[in-house]
C-alpha positions in Angstrom: -0.1 -0.1 0.0 3.0 2.5 0.7 4.1 1.2 -2.5 1.0 2.4 -4.2 0.8 5.7 -2.6 4.4 6.7 -2.7 3.5 6.5 -7.0 0.1 8.4 -6.2 2.2 10.9 -4.8 5.3 11.3 -7.8 3.0 11.0 -10.6 0.4 13.7 -9.0 4.1 15.4 -8.0 4.1 17.2 -12.1 1.9 19.7 -12.5 0.4 19.7 -16.3 3.2 22.6 -16.8 6.5 21.3 -15.2 9.9 21.8 -16.8 11.8 20.3 -13.9 13.3 16.8 -13.6 12.8 14.1 -11.3 14.9 11.0 -10.6 13.3 7.7 -10.2 16.3 5.0 -8.6 15.1 0.8 -8.3 15.1 -2.5 -10.2 13.4 -1.9 -13.4 11.0 -4.6 -15.1 11.4 -4.6 -19.1 8.0 -3.8 -20.8 10.8 -3.4 -24.1 13.5 -2.2 -25.4 12.3 0.9 -25.4 10.0 0.8 -21.6 10.7 0.5 -18.6 9.2 0.1 -15.4 10.9 1.5 -11.7 9.1 2.0 -8.6 6.5 1.3 -10.4 7.0 4.4 -12.7 6.3 3.4 -16.8 9.8 5.6 -18.3 10.3 5.8 -22.1 13.3 5.3 -23.8 14.2 9.1 -24.7 15.4 9.3 -28.6 14.9 5.3 -28.3 13.2 3.5 -31.5 12.4 0.0 -31.0 10.8 -3.3 -32.5 7.4 -3.4 -31.6 6.8 -6.9 -29.4 4.9 -8.5 -32.1 7.7 -8.3 -34.4 11.0 -11.3 -33.6 13.4 -8.0 -33.4 10.9 -6.6 -30.9 11.2 -9.9 -28.5 14.4 -10.0 -29.4 15.1 -6.8 -28.0 12.8 -6.8 -25.3 15.3 -10.5 -23.7 18.3 -8.5 -24.2 16.7 -5.5 -22.1 15.7 -8.1 -19.5 19.4 -10.0 -19.3 20.6 -7.1 -18.8 19.2 -5.5 -16.3 18.2 -8.3 -14.3 19.0 -8.1 -10.1 20.3 -4.6 -10.9 19.3 -1.2 -10.1 18.7 1.9 -12.7 18.5 4.8 -12.2 15.7 7.7 -14.6 16.0 10.9 -14.4 13.0 11.9 -15.9 12.1 15.3 -18.1 8.6 16.3 -17.3 7.5 14.9 -20.4 5.2 12.2 -20.8 3.0 10.0 -23.6 0.5 7.8 -23.7 1.2 6.1 -19.5 4.9 6.9 -19.8 6.9 9.4 -18.4 10.0 10.1 -20.7 13.5 10.5 -19.8 17.9 9.1 -20.2 18.5 5.2 -17.2 21.6 4.5 -16.5 22.9 1.4 -15.7 26.2 1.7 -13.4 26.4 5.1 -15.3 25.8 3.6 -18.8 22.7 5.3 -20.8 20.3 2.5 -21.3 19.3 3.5 -25.1 23.1 4.0 -25.6 23.4 0.5 -24.8 20.5 -1.2 -26.0 21.0 1.9 -29.9 24.9 -0.4 -30.1 23.8 -4.0 -28.8 22.0 -3.6 -32.1 18.0 -4.4 -30.7 17.1 -0.5 -31.5 17.4 2.3 -33.7 17.9 6.4 -33.2 15.2 8.2 -32.7 16.7 11.5 -34.6 12.6 13.3 -33.7 14.0 12.9 -29.7 17.5 12.3 -29.3 18.8 14.6 -31.2 21.0 12.8 -33.1 22.6 11.8 -30.3 22.1 7.8 -30.6 22.8 7.6 -34.5 26.1 6.7 -34.7 26.0 4.1 -32.2 23.5 2.4 -34.6 24.4 -0.4 -36.3 24.5 -2.1 -40.1 22.5 -5.4 -39.1 19.8 -3.7 -36.8 19.4 -1.1 -39.9 18.7 -3.8 -42.0 15.7 -5.9 -40.1 14.4 -3.2 -37.5 11.5 -1.0 -39.5 12.6 2.9 -38.6 8.8 4.3 -36.5 7.7 6.6 -39.2 7.3 10.0 -36.1 11.3 9.2 -36.2 
């Protein structure tokens, strides 16, 4: 119950025009390669374009991320933006940017529209060949 109250307080702490950053930390549950849940807070990895779960690359990417994060503490710095039920942010594992790691491992692509191209150089040729880039990227 205390965890639910904590999440409710956290989620309501963002006002409609809130621009300051918040941080969540804890063991992550993986939805897919570009969305994790930390302390009950769904976080969309900013600038990461992961394949859909209904595809073979999507399931492989989720499996990779699950193994990469298993039992480890993740820190997410949220930017105050939301997309659907998720807060947008950059998450780190031992100082490593998870978005960068997933792209460098060939399980996602850069979404220039949101990343400003910061991950583009990390894309692998294999990922470009097998992952369909989202139209909004």
